[in-house]
Z-matrix of the N, CA and C atoms (Angstrom, degrees):
N
C 1 1.460
C 2 1.523 1 109.41
N 3 1.300 2 117.13 1 151.33
C 4 1.461 3 121.31 2 -179.36
C 5 1.511 4 111.10 3 -72.41
N 6 1.344 5 115.83 4 145.80
C 7 1.460 6 120.07 5 -178.68
C 8 1.521 7 111.76 6 -59.63
N 9 1.350 8 117.50 7 -33.68
C 10 1.458 9 119.02 8 -177.40
C 11 1.523 10 112.58 9 -74.45
N 12 1.356 11 116.97 10 -6.24
C 13 1.458 12 120.45 11 174.90
C 14 1.524 13 111.35 12 -85.90
N 15 1.337 14 116.89 13 -15.21
C 16 1.459 15 121.82 14 -175.79
C 17 1.526 16 109.92 15 -91.77
N 18 1.326 17 116.11 16 128.26
C 19 1.459 18 120.01 17 -177.58
C 20 1.531 19 110.88 18 -78.53
N 21 1.340 20 114.99 19 152.34
C 22 1.456 21 121.64 20 179.54
C 23 1.524 22 110.05 21 -67.26
N 24 1.328 23 115.58 22 136.34
C 25 1.461 24 121.20 23 179.34
C 26 1.519 25 109.07 24 -131.91
N 27 1.326 26 115.37 25 136.13
C 28 1.464 27 119.90 26 -176.24
C 29 1.533 28 110.12 27 -133.56
N 30 1.339 29 114.48 28 170.62
C 31 1.463 30 120.35 29 167.39
C 32 1.522 31 107.19 30 -111.71
N 33 1.322 32 114.99 31 139.22
C 34 1.448 33 121.61 32 -168.08
C 35 1.519 34 111.65 33 -130.12
N 36 1.329 35 116.33 34 127.02
C 37 1.462 36 122.69 35 169.94
C 38 1.520 37 107.01 36 -102.03
N 39 1.322 38 117.47 37 133.59
C 40 1.465 39 117.25 38 -178.93
C 41 1.525 40 112.20 39 -149.90
N 42 1.324 41 114.19 40 159.16
C 43 1.460 42 123.84 41 169.52
C 44 1.516 43 106.84 42 -130.77
N 45 1.337 44 116.52 43 128.76
C 46 1.462 45 121.68 44 -176.61
C 47 1.528 46 109.59 45 -116.01
N 48 1.339 47 115.48 46 128.07
C 49 1.458 48 121.67 47 -175.35
C 50 1.529 49 111.16 48 -122.32
N 51 1.339 50 116.15 49 152.91
C 52 1.451 51 120.77 50 162.60
C 53 1.518 52 105.43 51 -75.98
N 54 1.325 53 117.57 52 118.10
C 55 1.464 54 121.45 53 -167.89
C 56 1.520 55 112.84 54 -59.73
N 57 1.330 56 118.31 55 -43.04
C 58 1.460 57 120.39 56 -173.40
C 59 1.519 58 112.27 57 -69.64
N 60 1.327 59 117.07 58 -44.41
C 61 1.465 60 120.54 59 -176.71
C 62 1.522 61 112.70 60 -90.68
N 63 1.341 62 117.02 61 -20.02
C 64 1.459 63 120.45 62 -176.74
C 65 1.513 64 113.20 63 76.72
N 66 1.338 65 117.51 64 14.17
C 67 1.467 66 120.70 65 -178.26
C 68 1.529 67 110.14 66 -78.79
N 69 1.332 68 115.58 67 127.38
C 70 1.457 69 121.41 68 176.51
C 71 1.532 70 108.54 69 -74.91
N 72 1.326 71 117.33 70 126.77
C 73 1.464 72 119.43 71 179.83
C 74 1.526 73 112.94 72 -119.13
N 75 1.345 74 118.01 73 -11.08
C 76 1.458 75 120.11 74 179.52
C 77 1.521 76 109.01 75 -160.18
N 78 1.328 77 116.92 76 145.15
C 79 1.458 78 121.03 77 179.69
C 80 1.521 79 110.38 78 -163.68
N 81 1.327 80 116.22 79 159.14
C 82 1.465 81 122.18 80 173.21
C 83 1.528 82 111.02 81 -96.60
N 84 1.336 83 117.15 82 0.55
C 85 1.460 84 122.10 83 -175.88
C 86 1.531 85 110.50 84 -102.44
N 87 1.311 86 116.57 85 121.11
C 88 1.470 87 121.60 86 -175.56
C 89 1.521 88 112.02 87 -63.30
N 90 1.338 89 117.76 88 -44.88
C 91 1.469 90 120.82 89 -177.75
C 92 1.527 91 110.80 90 -62.66
N 93 1.338 92 116.82 91 -41.64
C 94 1.461 93 120.28 92 179.23
C 95 1.527 94 111.07 93 -66.12
N 96 1.320 95 116.81 94 -37.16
C 97 1.465 96 120.80 95 179.02
C 98 1.522 97 110.61 96 -64.09
N 99 1.327 98 116.87 97 -42.49
C 100 1.457 99 120.29 98 179.70
C 101 1.526 100 110.90 99 -66.79
N 102 1.321 101 116.49 100 -40.94
C 103 1.464 102 120.35 101 -179.58
C 104 1.525 103 111.48 102 -64.45
N 105 1.335 104 116.85 103 -34.67
C 106 1.468 105 121.05 104 -179.34
C 107 1.524 106 112.17 105 -88.78
N 108 1.329 107 117.01 106 2.47
C 109 1.464 108 123.27 107 179.48
C 110 1.534 109 111.63 108 60.47
N 111 1.338 110 116.37 109 39.20
C 112 1.462 111 120.36 110 175.61
C 113 1.532 112 109.95 111 -123.56
N 114 1.320 113 117.57 112 17.09
C 115 1.455 114 122.15 113 -177.24
C 116 1.524 115 110.97 114 -64.41
N 117 1.311 116 115.71 115 135.02
C 118 1.462 117 122.55 116 177.99
C 119 1.523 118 107.96 117 -123.42
N 120 1.322 119 117.25 118 114.28
C 121 1.464 120 121.02 119 -175.17
C 122 1.532 121 112.50 120 -67.48
N 123 1.326 122 117.56 121 -16.19
C 124 1.460 123 120.69 122 178.89
C 125 1.528 124 112.09 123 -84.24
N 126 1.317 125 116.49 124 -10.05
C 127 1.460 126 121.16 125 -176.50
C 128 1.526 127 110.29 126 -96.44
N 129 1.316 128 116.62 127 138.93
C 130 1.463 129 121.29 128 177.62
C 131 1.528 130 108.69 129 -93.69
N 132 1.326 131 116.96 130 109.93
C 133 1.461 132 121.69 131 -175.99
C 134 1.528 133 110.30 132 -84.01
N 135 1.324 134 114.91 133 111.20
C 136 1.468 135 122.21 134 -179.41
C 137 1.523 136 107.04 135 -168.45
N 138 1.345 137 117.71 136 160.49
C 139 1.464 138 119.18 137 176.45
C 140 1.528 139 111.13 138 -52.05
N 141 1.314 140 116.08 139 133.36
C 142 1.463 141 122.86 140 -173.60
C 143 1.521 142 111.53 141 -88.78
N 144 1.319 143 116.03 142 131.47
C 145 1.462 144 120.06 143 174.31
C 146 1.521 145 108.68 144 -74.08
N 147 1.328 146 116.11 145 137.70
C 148 1.464 147 119.70 146 -177.47
C 149 1.531 148 110.51 147 -146.90
N 150 1.331 149 115.58 148 136.98
C 151 1.454 150 121.79 149 175.88
C 152 1.523 151 107.32 150 -89.65
N 153 1.314 152 117.05 151 112.16
C 154 1.459 153 121.75 152 -176.64
C 155 1.530 154 109.40 153 -65.19
N 156 1.337 155 115.06 154 130.02
C 157 1.459 156 119.82 155 -179.58
C 158 1.511 157 114.02 156 87.50
N 159 1.335 158 117.91 157 5.54
C 160 1.465 159 120.44 158 -178.85
C 161 1.526 160 112.15 159 -76.91
N 162 1.347 161 116.74 160 -16.23
C 163 1.459 162 119.65 161 178.83
C 164 1.511 163 114.69 162 78.00
N 165 1.336 164 117.50 163 12.19
C 166 1.460 165 119.67 164 -179.85
C 167 1.527 166 112.37 165 -83.81
N 168 1.321 167 116.49 166 -10.60
C 169 1.454 168 122.17 167 172.86
C 170 1.526 169 108.05 168 -112.77
N 171 1.336 170 116.59 169 167.60
C 172 1.456 171 119.78 170 177.21
C 173 1.532 172 108.97 171 -55.78
N 174 1.326 173 116.98 172 140.28
C 175 1.457 174 121.33 173 -173.93
C 176 1.523 175 112.47 174 -57.13
N 177 1.351 176 116.87 175 -41.04
C 178 1.467 177 120.01 176 179.27
C 179 1.519 178 110.97 177 -60.93
N 180 1.329 179 116.23 178 -39.86
C 181 1.462 180 120.87 179 178.30
C 182 1.520 181 110.51 180 -69.52
N 183 1.318 182 116.85 181 -42.76
C 184 1.462 183 121.19 182 179.28
C 185 1.531 184 110.21 183 -58.85
N 186 1.335 185 116.58 184 -43.71
C 187 1.465 186 121.04 185 179.64
C 188 1.532 187 111.49 186 -62.35
N 189 1.345 188 115.86 187 -40.12
C 190 1.467 189 120.38 188 179.80
C 191 1.528 190 111.11 189 -67.34
N 192 1.327 191 116.73 190 -37.90
C 193 1.463 192 120.94 191 178.18
C 194 1.523 193 110.54 192 -63.89
N 195 1.321 194 116.54 193 -40.42
C 196 1.466 195 121.53 194 -178.94
C 197 1.526 196 111.45 195 -61.22
N 198 1.333 197 117.24 196 -30.64
C 199 1.465 198 121.44 197 -177.45
C 200 1.531 199 112.94 198 -94.04
N 201 1.330 200 117.49 199 -13.36
C 202 1.466 201 121.44 200 -172.73
C 203 1.526 202 112.00 201 -71.35
N 204 1.325 203 115.42 202 148.74
C 205 1.459 204 121.68 203 175.19
C 206 1.520 205 109.74 204 -92.59
N 207 1.305 206 115.75 205 146.84
C 208 1.462 207 121.11 206 179.03
C 209 1.530 208 110.04 207 -61.08
N 210 1.337 209 116.37 208 130.63
C 211 1.454 210 121.46 209 175.82
C 212 1.512 211 115.58 210 85.86
N 213 1.325 212 118.87 211 -3.09
C 214 1.466 213 122.46 212 -178.24
C 215 1.527 214 109.50 213 -105.42
N 216 1.345 215 116.88 214 123.03
C 217 1.460 216 119.78 215 178.81
C 218 1.521 217 110.16 216 -71.46
N 219 1.315 218 115.82 217 135.48
C 220 1.456 219 122.60 218 -177.13
C 221 1.518 220 109.36 219 -127.82
N 222 1.322 221 116.66 220 143.52
C 223 1.464 222 122.21 221 174.92
C 224 1.520 223 109.05 222 -114.17
N 225 1.321 224 116.04 223 140.35
C 226 1.460 225 120.33 224 175.91
C 227 1.531 226 108.82 225 -141.65
N 228 1.326 227 115.76 226 130.08
C 229 1.458 228 122.74 227 177.58
C 230 1.524 229 108.25 228 -97.60
N 231 1.329 230 116.20 229 128.68
C 232 1.458 231 121.16 230 -178.16
C 233 1.523 232 109.31 231 -116.15
N 234 1.337 233 118.82 232 110.27
C 235 1.468 234 121.02 233 177.26
C 236 1.526 235 110.65 234 -59.57
N 237 1.311 236 116.63 235 151.08
C 238 1.469 237 120.63 236 -175.55
C 239 1.524 238 112.52 237 -55.65
N 240 1.367 239 116.29 238 -35.70
C 241 1.462 240 118.17 239 -178.46
C 242 1.520 241 112.21 240 -67.07
N 243 1.345 242 117.85 241 -21.18
C 244 1.460 243 121.84 242 177.56
C 245 1.525 244 111.90 243 -99.65
N 246 1.334 245 115.55 244 -1.01
C 247 1.467 246 120.45 245 179.54
C 248 1.536 247 108.34 246 -107.33
N 249 1.333 248 117.26 247 -111.26
C 250 1.469 249 120.03 248 -177.51
C 251 1.519 250 113.04 249 -91.07
N 252 1.355 251 117.03 250 1.71
C 253 1.454 252 120.09 251 177.55
C 254 1.521 253 112.95 252 83.98
N 255 1.314 254 114.98 253 -178.54
C 256 1.466 255 121.17 254 -179.31
C 257 1.527 256 110.24 255 -79.88
N 258 1.332 257 115.83 256 156.32
C 259 1.454 258 120.68 257 175.46
C 260 1.522 259 109.42 258 -73.63
N 261 1.315 260 116.44 259 140.12
C 262 1.460 261 122.65 260 -179.95
C 263 1.526 262 109.37 261 -110.90
N 264 1.349 263 117.71 262 112.11
C 265 1.474 264 120.14 263 -179.42
C 266 1.529 265 112.71 264 -58.56
N 267 1.324 266 117.03 265 -25.08
C 268 1.465 267 120.11 266 -178.96
C 269 1.529 268 112.33 267 -70.00
N 270 1.333 269 115.65 268 -15.32
C 271 1.467 270 119.46 269 179.37
C 272 1.521 271 112.51 270 -90.38
N 273 1.330 272 117.04 271 6.93
C 274 1.470 273 121.97 272 173.34
C 275 1.518 274 107.37 273 -101.34
N 276 1.324 275 117.25 274 117.60
C 277 1.457 276 122.41 275 -173.40
C 278 1.524 277 111.07 276 -127.54
N 279 1.333 278 115.02 277 155.90
C 280 1.470 279 121.39 278 -178.97
C 281 1.529 280 109.25 279 -114.12
N 282 1.344 281 116.05 280 132.44
C 283 1.456 282 122.21 281 -179.97
C 284 1.525 283 109.79 282 -123.75
N 285 1.331 284 117.85 283 148.39
C 286 1.469 285 119.78 284 172.70
C 287 1.520 286 109.68 285 -68.01
N 288 1.306 287 115.91 286 144.60
C 289 1.468 288 119.78 287 -175.53
C 290 1.526 289 111.80 288 -63.85
N 291 1.350 290 116.51 289 -24.52
C 292 1.469 291 118.90 290 179.10
C 293 1.527 292 111.78 291 -63.50
N 294 1.342 293 116.87 292 -23.86
C 295 1.465 294 120.92 293 176.91
C 296 1.518 295 110.20 294 -60.92
N 297 1.326 296 116.44 295 -35.37
C 298 1.468 297 121.35 296 -179.94
C 299 1.522 298 110.64 297 -83.10
N 300 1.335 299 116.52 298 -35.08
C 301 1.465 300 119.92 299 178.84
C 302 1.522 301 111.05 300 -61.54
N 303 1.346 302 115.92 301 -35.49
C 304 1.467 303 119.46 302 179.27
C 305 1.518 304 111.49 303 -64.29
N 306 1.322 305 117.15 304 -27.01
C 307 1.458 306 121.48 305 179.99
C 308 1.530 307 112.68 306 -99.39
N 309 1.324 308 115.85 307 11.55
C 310 1.475 309 121.42 308 -178.74
C 311 1.523 310 111.48 309 56.41
N 312 1.351 311 115.85 310 39.91
C 313 1.463 312 121.72 311 177.33
C 314 1.516 313 108.95 312 -107.44
N 315 1.327 314 115.79 313 128.20
C 316 1.459 315 120.79 314 174.57
C 317 1.526 316 107.72 315 -94.54
N 318 1.336 317 118.03 316 99.63
C 319 1.468 318 119.66 317 -173.14
C 320 1.522 319 113.07 318 -73.66
N 321 1.335 320 115.70 319 139.43
C 322 1.459 321 121.22 320 174.71
C 323 1.529 322 107.77 321 -152.95
N 324 1.327 323 118.01 322 154.08
C 325 1.469 324 121.13 323 -177.38
C 326 1.527 325 112.38 324 -55.86
N 327 1.324 326 114.98 325 132.30
C 328 1.463 327 120.86 326 179.27
C 329 1.511 328 114.17 327 97.10
N 330 1.346 329 117.78 328 -15.49
C 331 1.465 330 120.55 329 -178.74
C 332 1.526 331 110.75 330 -69.85
N 333 1.327 332 116.08 331 133.34
C 334 1.461 333 120.96 332 175.37
C 335 1.518 334 109.09 333 -84.66
N 336 1.323 335 116.90 334 130.17
C 337 1.461 336 121.63 335 -178.47
C 338 1.525 337 109.95 336 -132.20
N 339 1.335 338 115.22 337 157.58
C 340 1.462 339 121.49 338 175.07
C 341 1.516 340 108.40 339 -117.01
N 342 1.318 341 116.01 340 119.73
C 343 1.460 342 122.10 341 -179.84
C 344 1.525 343 108.44 342 -130.69
N 345 1.322 344 116.44 343 122.32
C 346 1.451 345 119.75 344 179.32
C 347 1.511 346 113.43 345 57.10
N 348 1.322 347 117.31 346 42.00
C 349 1.473 348 123.18 347 179.98
C 350 1.527 349 113.31 348 65.93
N 351 1.339 350 117.23 349 16.72
C 352 1.468 351 120.92 350 175.68
C 353 1.519 352 109.13 351 -118.20
N 354 1.327 353 115.66 352 142.29
C 355 1.459 354 120.88 353 179.36
C 356 1.524 355 108.94 354 -99.78
N 357 1.314 356 115.33 355 129.82
C 358 1.454 357 120.15 356 179.08
C 359 1.511 358 111.76 357 -140.40
N 360 1.335 359 115.90 358 175.07
C 361 1.462 360 121.73 359 177.57
C 362 1.520 361 109.15 360 -124.36
N 363 1.326 362 115.99 361 135.17
C 364 1.461 363 120.64 362 -179.21
C 365 1.526 364 109.41 363 -72.34
N 366 1.332 365 114.74 364 128.50
C 367 1.469 366 121.16 365 179.56
C 368 1.522 367 111.39 366 -91.94
N 369 1.341 368 116.57 367 -43.16
C 370 1.465 369 120.47 368 -177.40
C 371 1.517 370 110.65 369 -157.64
N 372 1.328 371 115.06 370 156.93
C 373 1.459 372 121.91 371 177.96
C 374 1.520 373 107.50 372 -133.71
N 375 1.337 374 116.41 373 129.21
C 376 1.464 375 118.62 374 179.51
C 377 1.506 376 112.19 375 179.40
N 378 1.347 377 116.60 376 148.65
C 379 1.466 378 123.49 377 177.15
C 380 1.526 379 112.03 378 54.02
N 381 1.329 380 115.65 379 37.85
C 382 1.458 381 120.10 380 177.80
C 383 1.517 382 114.75 381 73.56
N 384 1.348 383 116.79 382 13.13
C 385 1.467 384 120.44 383 -178.43
C 386 1.532 385 110.34 384 -129.34
N 387 1.320 386 114.80 385 148.35
C 388 1.461 387 121.25 386 -178.42
C 389 1.525 388 108.62 387 -125.04
N 390 1.329 389 116.44 388 125.46
C 391 1.457 390 121.47 389 178.89
C 392 1.533 391 108.55 390 -96.04
N 393 1.336 392 114.77 391 124.94
C 394 1.466 393 120.69 392 -176.03
C 395 1.531 394 109.89 393 -119.89
N 396 1.315 395 115.91 394 133.35
C 397 1.464 396 122.50 395 178.95
C 398 1.525 397 109.29 396 -104.00
N 399 1.340 398 115.86 397 116.39
C 400 1.463 399 120.86 398 -179.78
C 401 1.525 400 112.32 399 -96.50
N 402 1.333 401 117.58 400 6.44
C 403 1.457 402 120.39 401 174.60
C 404 1.525 403 110.13 402 -67.40
N 405 1.316 404 116.04 403 152.58
C 406 1.457 405 120.37 404 169.55
C 407 1.526 406 107.87 405 -57.95
N 408 1.343 407 119.05 406 133.17
C 409 1.469 408 120.76 407 -179.10
C 410 1.526 409 113.89 408 -55.28
N 411 1.338 410 117.82 409 -22.09
C 412 1.465 411 121.36 410 -179.67
C 413 1.533 412 112.54 411 -94.33
N 414 1.321 413 116.77 412 -2.40
C 415 1.457 414 120.28 413 -177.93
C 416 1.529 415 110.50 414 -60.50
N 417 1.333 416 116.03 415 134.73
C 418 1.454 417 121.73 416 177.91
C 419 1.514 418 114.60 417 86.55
N 420 1.332 419 117.58 418 -0.87
C 421 1.465 420 120.98 419 -177.73
C 422 1.529 421 111.07 420 -109.24
N 423 1.342 422 115.98 421 137.03
C 424 1.461 423 120.60 422 165.11
C 425 1.525 424 107.27 423 -77.16
N 426 1.321 425 116.87 424 142.07
C 427 1.468 426 121.18 425 -175.68
C 428 1.525 427 110.70 426 -117.06
N 429 1.328 428 115.38 427 146.52
C 430 1.463 429 121.42 428 176.24
C 431 1.523 430 108.47 429 -122.37
N 432 1.319 431 115.61 430 122.26
C 433 1.465 432 120.73 431 176.85
C 434 1.529 433 109.84 432 -110.06
N 435 1.328 434 115.91 433 132.76
C 436 1.451 435 122.79 434 169.26
C 437 1.520 436 106.02 435 -115.03
N 438 1.325 437 116.28 436 116.62
C 439 1.465 438 118.49 437 -173.73
C 440 1.528 439 111.14 438 -138.46
N 441 1.330 440 112.58 439 161.38
C 442 1.465 441 120.49 440 176.36
C 443 1.523 442 108.12 441 -141.25
N 444 1.325 443 116.37 442 126.89
C 445 1.460 444 120.79 443 172.35
C 446 1.526 445 106.81 444 -77.52
N 447 1.315 446 116.76 445 111.69
C 448 1.463 447 120.02 446 -174.98
C 449 1.527 448 112.81 447 -82.14
N 450 1.341 449 116.84 448 -26.71
C 451 1.466 450 119.93 449 176.35
C 452 1.515 451 110.09 450 -166.61
N 453 1.316 452 115.19 451 155.47
C 454 1.460 453 120.58 452 169.86
C 455 1.519 454 107.42 453 -102.26
N 456 1.314 455 116.73 454 124.28
C 457 1.461 456 121.66 455 -179.27
C 458 1.520 457 107.59 456 -86.78
N 459 1.329 458 116.82 457 116.48
C 460 1.465 459 120.58 458 -172.86
C 461 1.522 460 113.63 459 -109.27
N 462 1.351 461 117.69 460 -35.69
C 463 1.458 462 119.77 461 -178.56
C 464 1.527 463 110.16 462 -69.13
N 465 1.339 464 118.57 463 129.59
C 466 1.465 465 121.32 464 -178.61
C 467 1.528 466 113.58 465 -53.04
N 468 1.335 467 117.11 466 -43.97
C 469 1.457 468 119.81 467 -178.51
C 470 1.529 469 111.40 468 -65.30
N 471 1.339 470 116.73 469 -36.13
C 472 1.465 471 120.35 470 178.46
C 473 1.518 472 110.87 471 -69.59
N 474 1.330 473 116.63 472 -34.86
C 475 1.460 474 120.11 473 175.61
C 476 1.526 475 110.48 474 -63.10
N 477 1.326 476 115.69 475 -48.11
C 478 1.461 477 119.92 476 -179.66
C 479 1.529 478 110.89 477 -62.47
N 480 1.325 479 116.16 478 -39.88
C 481 1.455 480 121.45 479 178.71
C 482 1.524 481 110.66 480 -61.75
N 483 1.333 482 116.95 481 -43.15
C 484 1.465 483 121.34 482 179.71
C 485 1.524 484 110.93 483 -63.49
N 486 1.327 485 116.94 484 -37.71
C 487 1.460 486 121.02 485 178.96
C 488 1.528 487 110.76 486 -63.49
N 489 1.329 488 116.37 487 -42.02
C 490 1.465 489 119.71 488 177.76
C 491 1.528 490 110.54 489 -65.28
N 492 1.330 491 116.79 490 -41.03
C 493 1.467 492 120.54 491 178.82
C 494 1.523 493 111.18 492 -59.29
N 495 1.329 494 116.21 493 -45.02
C 496 1.466 495 120.71 494 -177.83
C 497 1.525 496 111.55 495 -62.03
N 498 1.327 497 116.17 496 -42.57
C 499 1.460 498 120.10 497 -171.78
C 500 1.528 499 114.66 498 -93.96
N 501 1.340 500 116.56 499 -22.35
C 502 1.465 501 120.24 500 -176.41
C 503 1.522 502 112.78 501 -117.90
N 504 1.332 503 116.40 502 -21.66
C 505 1.457 504 120.30 503 177.54
C 506 1.512 505 114.40 504 96.77
N 507 1.329 506 118.10 505 -18.54
C 508 1.461 507 120.93 506 -177.76
C 509 1.525 508 108.40 507 -153.69
N 510 1.320 509 117.34 508 131.98
C 511 1.465 510 120.75 509 -179.91
C 512 1.525 511 112.23 510 -114.67
N 513 1.327 512 117.19 511 9.21
C 514 1.466 513 120.20 512 -177.86
C 515 1.526 514 110.76 513 -62.66
N 516 1.331 515 116.13 514 129.84
C 517 1.454 516 121.51 515 176.82
C 518 1.520 517 114.17 516 90.85
N 519 1.319 518 118.74 517 -13.98
C 520 1.457 519 120.87 518 176.24
C 521 1.531 520 109.04 519 -73.70
N 522 1.315 521 116.87 520 142.95
C 523 1.457 522 120.40 521 173.02
C 524 1.533 523 108.67 522 -132.34
N 525 1.335 524 115.99 523 153.45
C 526 1.457 525 120.78 524 -170.82
C 527 1.526 526 111.19 525 -134.31
N 528 1.318 527 116.06 526 143.26
C 529 1.452 528 122.86 527 171.50
C 530 1.522 529 107.94 528 -133.93
N 531 1.326 530 116.35 529 156.30
C 532 1.459 531 121.07 530 -173.37
C 533 1.531 532 110.21 531 -131.03
N 534 1.337 533 115.96 532 64.82
C 535 1.468 534 119.38 533 -178.41
C 536 1.533 535 111.32 534 -79.55
N 537 1.306 536 116.90 535 119.06
C 538 1.454 537 120.61 536 175.03
C 539 1.510 538 113.92 537 60.51
N 540 1.324 539 116.14 538 -120.61
C 541 1.460 540 121.51 539 -173.41
C 542 1.520 541 112.77 540 -105.50
N 543 1.348 542 116.90 541 31.43
C 544 1.463 543 119.06 542 179.09
C 545 1.516 544 110.63 543 -146.17
N 546 1.324 545 114.74 544 165.99
C 547 1.460 546 121.68 545 173.71
C 548 1.526 547 107.14 546 -113.66
N 549 1.320 548 116.07 547 128.97
C 550 1.462 549 121.78 548 -179.37
C 551 1.534 550 108.93 549 -110.18
N 552 1.337 551 116.17 550 124.56
C 553 1.464 552 122.00 551 -176.15
C 554 1.524 553 109.17 552 -118.41
N 555 1.324 554 116.47 553 120.74
C 556 1.465 555 120.83 554 174.81
C 557 1.519 556 108.43 555 -95.11
N 558 1.333 557 115.81 556 124.91
C 559 1.461 558 121.70 557 -173.38
C 560 1.521 559 112.07 558 -87.95
N 561 1.326 560 116.70 559 141.42
C 562 1.460 561 120.74 560 172.82
C 563 1.529 562 109.46 561 -87.01
N 564 1.330 563 116.97 562 170.19
C 565 1.463 564 120.12 563 176.02
C 566 1.528 565 111.28 564 -59.01
N 567 1.325 566 116.32 565 -30.06
C 568 1.457 567 122.52 566 178.12
C 569 1.526 568 111.38 567 -49.31
N 570 1.324 569 116.43 568 -42.26
C 571 1.467 570 120.48 569 -178.65
C 572 1.519 571 111.54 570 -84.54
N 573 1.329 572 116.93 571 -39.65
C 574 1.466 573 119.85 572 -174.14
C 575 1.523 574 113.20 573 -59.82
N 576 1.324 575 116.11 574 -30.30
C 577 1.463 576 119.34 575 -176.45
C 578 1.526 577 113.28 576 -110.59
N 579 1.316 578 117.23 577 10.61
C 580 1.472 579 121.11 578 -179.10
C 581 1.528 580 109.23 579 -98.90
N 582 1.344 581 118.40 580 121.16
C 583 1.470 582 120.93 581 -178.01
C 584 1.520 583 113.55 582 -65.66
N 585 1.347 584 117.95 583 -15.53
C 586 1.457 585 120.54 584 -179.80
C 587 1.535 586 112.32 585 -85.53
N 588 1.328 587 116.78 586 -13.22
C 589 1.451 588 119.46 587 -176.60
C 590 1.534 589 113.44 588 -64.78
N 591 1.350 590 120.94 589 -44.06
C 592 1.471 591 119.32 590 -177.56
C 593 1.528 592 113.29 591 -54.06
N 594 1.330 593 118.27 592 -40.33
C 595 1.455 594 120.71 593 178.72
C 596 1.529 595 111.15 594 -72.35
N 597 1.337 596 116.26 595 -41.44
C 598 1.461 597 120.07 596 -179.95
C 599 1.525 598 111.52 597 -64.75
N 600 1.329 599 116.03 598 -30.77
C 601 1.469 600 121.01 599 -176.76
C 602 1.532 601 111.57 600 -57.97
N 603 1.314 602 117.26 601 -40.48
C 604 1.464 603 119.95 602 -178.88
C 605 1.527 604 111.34 603 -62.03
N 606 1.335 605 116.61 604 -40.06
C 607 1.458 606 120.85 605 178.70
C 608 1.529 607 110.44 606 -69.74
N 609 1.327 608 116.58 607 -38.02
C 610 1.460 609 120.95 608 178.57
C 611 1.530 610 109.94 609 -62.56
N 612 1.320 611 116.46 610 -44.40
C 613 1.470 612 120.74 611 179.03
C 614 1.524 613 110.32 612 -59.50
N 615 1.329 614 116.18 613 -47.23
C 616 1.466 615 120.54 614 -178.65
C 617 1.529 616 111.40 615 -60.06
N 618 1.323 617 116.56 616 -44.91
C 619 1.466 618 120.05 617 -177.76
C 620 1.527 619 112.38 618 -72.21
N 621 1.337 620 118.03 619 -35.84
C 622 1.462 621 120.39 620 176.93
C 623 1.526 622 110.51 621 -64.91
N 624 1.314 623 116.28 622 -41.13
C 625 1.469 624 119.85 623 176.65
C 626 1.528 625 110.57 624 -61.16
N 627 1.351 626 114.69 625 -44.11
C 628 1.462 627 119.99 626 -178.37
C 629 1.526 628 110.86 627 -65.24
N 630 1.327 629 116.57 628 -45.40
C 631 1.464 630 121.23 629 -174.42
C 632 1.523 631 112.44 630 -69.30
N 633 1.341 632 116.51 631 -38.52
C 634 1.463 633 119.88 632 -172.99
C 635 1.531 634 113.39 633 -108.28
N 636 1.324 635 115.63 634 2.52
C 637 1.463 636 120.80 635 176.97
C 638 1.534 637 111.71 636 53.55
N 639 1.338 638 115.58 637 51.46
C 640 1.463 639 121.43 638 178.63
C 641 1.527 640 109.34 639 -123.78
N 642 1.319 641 115.72 640 160.14
C 643 1.458 642 121.05 641 177.06
C 644 1.525 643 111.54 642 -93.17
N 645 1.342 644 116.14 643 -30.90
C 646 1.458 645 119.84 644 -172.44
C 647 1.525 646 112.42 645 -109.88
N 648 1.326 647 114.23 646 134.90
C 649 1.464 648 121.66 647 170.84
C 650 1.524 649 106.05 648 -130.90
N 651 1.338 650 116.71 649 124.86
C 652 1.454 651 119.40 650 179.82
C 653 1.522 652 110.29 651 -117.24
N 654 1.339 653 115.10 652 145.68
C 655 1.453 654 121.38 653 178.24
C 656 1.523 655 108.79 654 -114.94
N 657 1.323 656 115.94 655 131.74
C 658 1.457 657 122.24 656 -178.27
C 659 1.525 658 108.83 657 -113.26
N 660 1.322 659 115.99 658 126.41
C 661 1.462 660 121.29 659 174.85
C 662 1.524 661 108.20 660 -108.54
N 663 1.320 662 116.01 661 125.47
C 664 1.457 663 121.22 662 179.95
C 665 1.525 664 108.50 663 -110.21
N 666 1.320 665 116.01 664 121.03
C 667 1.465 666 121.47 665 178.69
C 668 1.529 667 107.79 666 -115.34
N 669 1.325 668 116.73 667 118.88
C 670 1.457 669 119.49 668 -178.22
C 671 1.517 670 109.61 669 -132.87
N 672 1.306 671 115.28 670 149.39
C 673 1.451 672 121.61 671 177.73
C 674 1.521 673 109.93 672 -91.42
N 675 1.329 674 116.63 673 149.81
C 676 1.456 675 120.10 674 174.18
C 677 1.518 676 109.92 675 -68.78
N 678 1.346 677 117.18 676 170.92
C 679 1.461 678 120.86 677 -176.57
C 680 1.525 679 111.79 678 -58.71
N 681 1.327 680 115.86 679 -41.30
C 682 1.452 681 119.26 680 -178.25
C 683 1.518 682 110.53 681 -64.35
N 684 1.332 683 115.92 682 -45.40
C 685 1.472 684 119.80 683 -178.81
C 686 1.517 685 110.80 684 -66.01
N 687 1.351 686 117.30 685 -36.64
C 688 1.458 687 119.33 686 179.34
C 689 1.522 688 111.70 687 -63.12
N 690 1.298 689 117.40 688 -40.87
C 691 1.470 690 121.25 689 179.83
C 692 1.521 691 109.71 690 -64.95
N 693 1.342 692 116.37 691 -42.77
C 694 1.451 693 119.16 692 -179.92
C 695 1.513 694 110.58 693 -64.85
N 696 1.333 695 115.86 694 -37.08
C 697 1.453 696 119.27 695 -179.12
C 698 1.530 697 110.11 696 -65.41
């Protein structure tokens, strides 16, 4: 495939704040996450691989990343209307507490819950009623991002590897080829026997298509017997 068909991919270090209060709510830096008491042990803190122009980040932020120089810290302020939008009072609803008791949920303010395929946060509990906010937690807030592009990933195989890391958590043993108008991925045993791979695969396909501007992504599984088993066979 032609180089100009391949989208730019970078690794990004960032800190995201609520602009008015200065509260850090997201970061790729482990020490900063612990200091702000937002550390998540399930999250792997490291510069994030990102396909520039993919639209998976706020457009204002995406535009700033596209213009940023490698190694230079950049700040960008995102007004609420360009971020998660304004808060909608209609998305605040009240439920009887028995609705939660049926699901063995002990409701309390701040708890994230799923009701009717919608994710919300409990605002208050009282008098047998629970108030739930289905607004995006960032709705109504101006956001401030401080970020640094740590590197531009240029080698096709490294780009594909980064995509697998982002969506699956580990790219060890994966190998990639780029014949014509498709991306060919050979799977390691790590993926073949991991129950999380089938779900991650869909995201990997989407990102590989986006990054390399191809329609086809194929996965190859190689099953081979050891020398002893081959002789017995």
